[in-house]
C-alpha atoms as a printed R data frame, in Angstrom:
    type eleno elety resid chain resno       x       y       z
1   ATOM     1    CA   MET     A     1  -9.776  -9.264 -51.846
2   ATOM     2    CA   LYS     A     2 -13.158 -11.502 -52.608
3   ATOM     3    CA   SER     A     3 -12.687 -13.481 -55.723
4   ATOM     4    CA   GLY     A     4 -15.377 -13.483 -58.382
5   ATOM     5    CA   ARG     A     5 -16.784  -9.886 -57.414
6   ATOM     6    CA   PRO     A     6 -17.041  -7.310 -60.228
7   ATOM     7    CA   LYS     A     7 -14.572  -4.349 -59.828
8   ATOM     8    CA   LEU     A     8 -16.976  -1.395 -61.425
9   ATOM     9    CA   PRO     A     9 -15.294   1.844 -62.534
10  ATOM    10    CA   PHE     A    10 -15.050   4.205 -59.290
11  ATOM    11    CA   PRO     A    11 -17.535   7.091 -60.380
12  ATOM    12    CA   PRO     A    12 -17.437  10.660 -59.190
13  ATOM    13    CA   GLN     A    13 -18.008  11.511 -55.769
14  ATOM    14    CA   THR     A    14 -21.563  13.011 -54.787
15  ATOM    15    CA   PRO     A    15 -21.744  16.473 -53.745
16  ATOM    16    CA   LEU     A    16 -22.744  14.784 -50.276
17  ATOM    17    CA   GLU     A    17 -19.316  12.997 -50.563
18  ATOM    18    CA   ARG     A    18 -17.272  16.234 -51.487
19  ATOM    19    CA   LEU     A    19 -18.907  18.170 -48.855
20  ATOM    20    CA   ALA     A    20 -17.632  15.929 -46.179
21  ATOM    21    CA   ASN     A    21 -14.296  15.313 -47.507
22  ATOM    22    CA   ILE     A    22 -14.000  19.250 -47.344
23  ATOM    23    CA   VAL     A    23 -15.014  18.946 -43.847
24  ATOM    24    CA   GLY     A    24 -12.794  16.288 -42.799
25  ATOM    25    CA   TYR     A    25  -9.922  17.921 -44.687
26  ATOM    26    CA   ALA     A    26 -11.012  21.364 -42.619
27  ATOM    27    CA   SER     A    27 -10.813  19.674 -39.439
28  ATOM    28    CA   PHE     A    28  -7.684  18.186 -39.649
29  ATOM    29    CA   LEU     A    29  -5.987  21.346 -40.613
30  ATOM    30    CA   THR     A    30  -7.665  23.104 -38.285
31  ATOM    31    CA   MET     A    31  -6.798  20.783 -35.390
32  ATOM    32    CA   VAL     A    32  -2.928  21.159 -36.691
33  ATOM    33    CA   LEU     A    33  -3.053  24.245 -36.837
34  ATOM    34    CA   PHE     A    34  -4.949  25.187 -34.075
35  ATOM    35    CA   MET     A    35  -2.268  22.806 -31.885
36  ATOM    36    CA   VAL     A    36   0.841  24.687 -33.749
37  ATOM    37    CA   PHE     A    37  -0.180  28.192 -32.567
38  ATOM    38    CA   ASN     A    38  -1.309  27.307 -29.507
39  ATOM    39    CA   TRP     A    39   1.906  25.076 -28.501
40  ATOM    40    CA   ARG     A    40   3.966  27.323 -26.782
41  ATOM    41    CA   SER     A    41   1.383  28.745 -24.757
42  ATOM    42    CA   MET     A    42   0.098  25.190 -23.732
43  ATOM    43    CA   PRO     A    43   1.405  24.084 -20.059
44  ATOM    44    CA   ASP     A    44   3.473  20.911 -19.660
45  ATOM    45    CA   SER     A    45   0.353  18.808 -18.959
46  ATOM    46    CA   VAL     A    46  -2.748  18.608 -20.630
47  ATOM    47    CA   PRO     A    47  -6.027  16.597 -20.382
48  ATOM    48    CA   THR     A    48  -5.652  13.070 -22.000
49  ATOM    49    CA   HIS     A    49  -8.804  11.751 -21.063
50  ATOM    50    CA   PHE     A    50 -12.457  12.948 -20.247
51  ATOM    51    CA   ASN     A    51 -15.319  11.274 -19.169
52  ATOM    52    CA   ILE     A    52 -18.498  10.724 -19.935
53  ATOM    53    CA   ALA     A    53 -19.556  14.097 -19.018
54  ATOM    54    CA   GLY     A    54 -17.118  15.676 -20.860
55  ATOM    55    CA   GLU     A    55 -14.327  16.432 -17.813
56  ATOM    56    CA   ALA     A    56 -10.704  15.787 -17.722
57  ATOM    57    CA   ASP     A    57  -9.970  13.187 -15.793
58  ATOM    58    CA   ASP     A    58  -6.548  12.560 -16.497
59  ATOM    59    CA   TRP     A    59  -3.507  14.308 -17.422
60  ATOM    60    CA   GLY     A    60  -0.052  13.807 -19.630
61  ATOM    61    CA   SER     A    61   2.457  15.403 -21.428
62  ATOM    62    CA   LYS     A    62   1.299  17.684 -24.104
63  ATOM    63    CA   TRP     A    63   3.379  15.649 -26.571
64  ATOM    64    CA   SER     A    64   0.588  12.943 -25.909
65  ATOM    65    CA   LEU     A    65  -1.237  15.565 -28.363
66  ATOM    66    CA   ILE     A    66   0.612  15.045 -31.339
67  ATOM    67    CA   ILE     A    67  -0.865  10.884 -31.199
68  ATOM    68    CA   LEU     A    68  -4.532  12.146 -32.569
69  ATOM    69    CA   PRO     A    69  -3.116  14.006 -35.683
70  ATOM    70    CA   MET     A    70  -1.182  10.900 -36.102
71  ATOM    71    CA   ILE     A    71  -4.133   8.530 -35.813
72  ATOM    72    CA   ALA     A    72  -6.380  10.932 -38.131
73  ATOM    73    CA   ILE     A    73  -3.742  10.677 -40.885
74  ATOM    74    CA   PHE     A    74  -3.518   6.969 -40.550
75  ATOM    75    CA   LEU     A    75  -7.269   6.758 -40.127
76  ATOM    76    CA   HIS     A    76  -7.524   8.689 -43.155
77  ATOM    77    CA   ILE     A    77  -5.223   7.254 -45.147
78  ATOM    78    CA   MET     A    78  -6.710   3.866 -44.563
79  ATOM    79    CA   MET     A    79 -10.205   4.459 -45.093
80  ATOM    80    CA   GLU     A    80  -9.306   6.506 -48.389
81  ATOM    81    CA   PHE     A    81  -7.748   3.069 -49.590
82  ATOM    82    CA   VAL     A    82 -11.278   0.782 -48.307
83  ATOM    83    CA   GLU     A    83 -13.634   4.012 -50.051
84  ATOM    84    CA   LYS     A    84 -11.848   3.075 -52.849
85  ATOM    85    CA   ASN     A    85 -12.044  -0.471 -53.502
86  ATOM    86    CA   PRO     A    86 -15.482  -1.311 -52.244
87  ATOM    87    CA   HIS     A    87 -15.199  -4.766 -54.043
88  ATOM    88    CA   THR     A    88 -13.472  -6.040 -51.380
89  ATOM    89    CA   HIS     A    89 -16.091  -4.740 -48.490
90  ATOM    90    CA   ASN     A    90 -18.252  -7.202 -46.403
91  ATOM    91    CA   PHE     A    91 -21.864  -6.742 -47.650
92  ATOM    92    CA   PRO     A    92 -25.591  -7.686 -45.245
93  ATOM    93    CA   VAL     A    93 -27.034  -9.517 -48.437
94  ATOM    94    CA   ALA     A    94 -25.683 -11.480 -51.078
95  ATOM    95    CA   LEU     A    95 -23.924  -9.658 -53.823
96  ATOM    96    CA   THR     A    96 -24.846 -10.158 -57.487
97  ATOM    97    CA   GLU     A    97 -24.441  -8.186 -60.969
98  ATOM    98    CA   GLU     A    98 -27.803  -6.686 -60.329
99  ATOM    99    CA   ASN     A    99 -27.344  -5.063 -56.834
100 ATOM   100    CA   ALA     A   100 -23.167  -4.639 -57.155
101 ATOM   101    CA   PRO     A   101 -23.354  -0.940 -58.263
102 ATOM   102    CA   LYS     A   102 -26.000   0.004 -55.533
103 ATOM   103    CA   LEU     A   103 -24.437  -1.815 -52.932
104 ATOM   104    CA   TYR     A   104 -20.864  -0.432 -54.222
105 ATOM   105    CA   PHE     A   105 -22.242   3.104 -53.923
106 ATOM   106    CA   LEU     A   106 -24.155   2.937 -50.125
107 ATOM   107    CA   SER     A   107 -20.734   1.476 -49.044
108 ATOM   108    CA   ARG     A   108 -18.214   3.653 -50.352
109 ATOM   109    CA   ARG     A   109 -20.834   6.509 -49.250
110 ATOM   110    CA   ALA     A   110 -20.655   5.067 -45.649
111 ATOM   111    CA   THR     A   111 -16.597   4.951 -45.828
112 ATOM   112    CA   ASN     A   112 -16.702   8.251 -46.947
113 ATOM   113    CA   LEU     A   113 -18.829  10.092 -44.307
114 ATOM   114    CA   THR     A   114 -17.263   7.671 -41.488
115 ATOM   115    CA   LYS     A   115 -14.189   8.408 -42.477
116 ATOM   116    CA   ASN     A   116 -14.651  12.367 -42.196
117 ATOM   117    CA   ILE     A   117 -16.864  12.288 -39.133
118 ATOM   118    CA   CYS     A   118 -13.894  10.378 -37.271
119 ATOM   119    CA   THR     A   119 -11.289  12.941 -38.226
120 ATOM   120    CA   LEU     A   120 -14.034  15.664 -37.034
121 ATOM   121    CA   LEU     A   121 -14.189  13.716 -33.675
122 ATOM   122    CA   LEU     A   122 -10.246  13.548 -33.384
123 ATOM   123    CA   ALA     A   123 -10.125  17.189 -34.054
124 ATOM   124    CA   SER     A   124 -13.093  18.367 -31.768
125 ATOM   125    CA   ILE     A   125 -11.034  16.127 -29.280
126 ATOM   126    CA   SER     A   126  -7.614  17.904 -29.711
127 ATOM   127    CA   ILE     A   127  -9.144  20.959 -29.856
128 ATOM   128    CA   SER     A   128 -10.687  20.620 -26.863
129 ATOM   129    CA   SER     A   129  -7.941  19.396 -24.939
130 ATOM   130    CA   VAL     A   130  -5.862  22.016 -26.041
131 ATOM   131    CA   LYS     A   131  -8.580  25.054 -24.807
132 ATOM   132    CA   THR     A   132  -9.061  23.009 -21.635
133 ATOM   133    CA   ALA     A   133  -5.239  22.941 -21.064
134 ATOM   134    CA   LEU     A   134  -4.956  26.775 -21.707
135 ATOM   135    CA   GLY     A   135  -8.005  27.310 -19.248
136 ATOM   136    CA   ASN     A   136 -10.584  28.945 -21.864
137 ATOM   137    CA   ILE     A   137 -12.783  25.805 -21.830
138 ATOM   138    CA   GLU     A   138 -13.420  23.194 -18.767
139 ATOM   139    CA   GLY     A   139 -13.559  20.249 -20.936
140 ATOM   140    CA   LEU     A   140 -15.255  18.613 -23.940
141 ATOM   141    CA   ASN     A   141 -18.820  19.617 -24.911
142 ATOM   142    CA   SER     A   142 -20.542  16.161 -24.382
143 ATOM   143    CA   TRP     A   143 -23.699  17.287 -26.418
144 ATOM   144    CA   TRP     A   144 -20.942  18.141 -29.762
145 ATOM   145    CA   MET     A   145 -19.626  14.668 -28.729
146 ATOM   146    CA   GLY     A   146 -23.078  12.806 -28.457
147 ATOM   147    CA   LEU     A   147 -23.610  14.356 -31.900
148 ATOM   148    CA   LEU     A   148 -20.991  13.172 -33.391
149 ATOM   149    CA   LEU     A   149 -21.539   9.532 -32.287
150 ATOM   150    CA   MET     A   150 -24.900   9.423 -33.191
151 ATOM   151    CA   ALA     A   151 -24.219  10.533 -36.485
152 ATOM   152    CA   LEU     A   152 -21.397   7.871 -36.958
153 ATOM   153    CA   PHE     A   153 -23.249   5.287 -35.574
154 ATOM   154    CA   GLY     A   154 -26.558   6.726 -37.834
155 ATOM   155    CA   VAL     A   155 -24.479   6.135 -40.931
156 ATOM   156    CA   MET     A   156 -24.029   2.688 -39.761
157 ATOM   157    CA   ILE     A   157 -27.236   1.701 -39.048
158 ATOM   158    CA   MET     A   158 -28.709   3.695 -41.976
159 ATOM   159    CA   SER     A   159 -26.043   2.225 -44.497
160 ATOM   160    CA   PHE     A   160 -26.886  -1.528 -43.416
161 ATOM   161    CA   LEU     A   161 -30.373  -0.721 -43.230
162 ATOM   162    CA   SER     A   162 -30.099   0.352 -46.948
163 ATOM   163    CA   MET     A   163 -27.979  -2.635 -47.926
164 ATOM   164    CA   ARG     A   164 -30.531  -4.873 -47.083
165 ATOM   165    CA   LYS     A   165 -33.232  -3.615 -49.355
166 ATOM   166    CA   TYR     A   166 -31.499  -5.009 -52.125
167 ATOM   167    CA   LYS     A   167 -31.156  -8.974 -51.472
């Protein structure tokens, strides 16, 4: 923990953060339920990797798909802890009593959005793997994956730039 940093009360989440959490939890639940309901129909061999064009280029046991929800759970728990403790974050500017509330808010929001975009990304990959294995689609939707990655990096860049205003 960083010494000398104020530990401020955790303010209520914004509507954007609440919406992102709903999307994140819904994505996770959809991923798990989709895998459970399609488990018996899936062949033993499923896509485990996709190339940049979204085509499956490696296959493995359907049991390997279980790693995606496990990663999502681990990521969610860890980022939830980080989100609730912004006084432990690193900032691109010096932290002062005056700018701490705003920097904590911006960092908390960035962590929240990153957590939920990552969950949506993992759910999309999992569902696409199942659908590809079942022969319903040809692979990942590269546009959707690109959009999610742009959103992920957009959150990081915008948060960094927003924090730099509070020197």
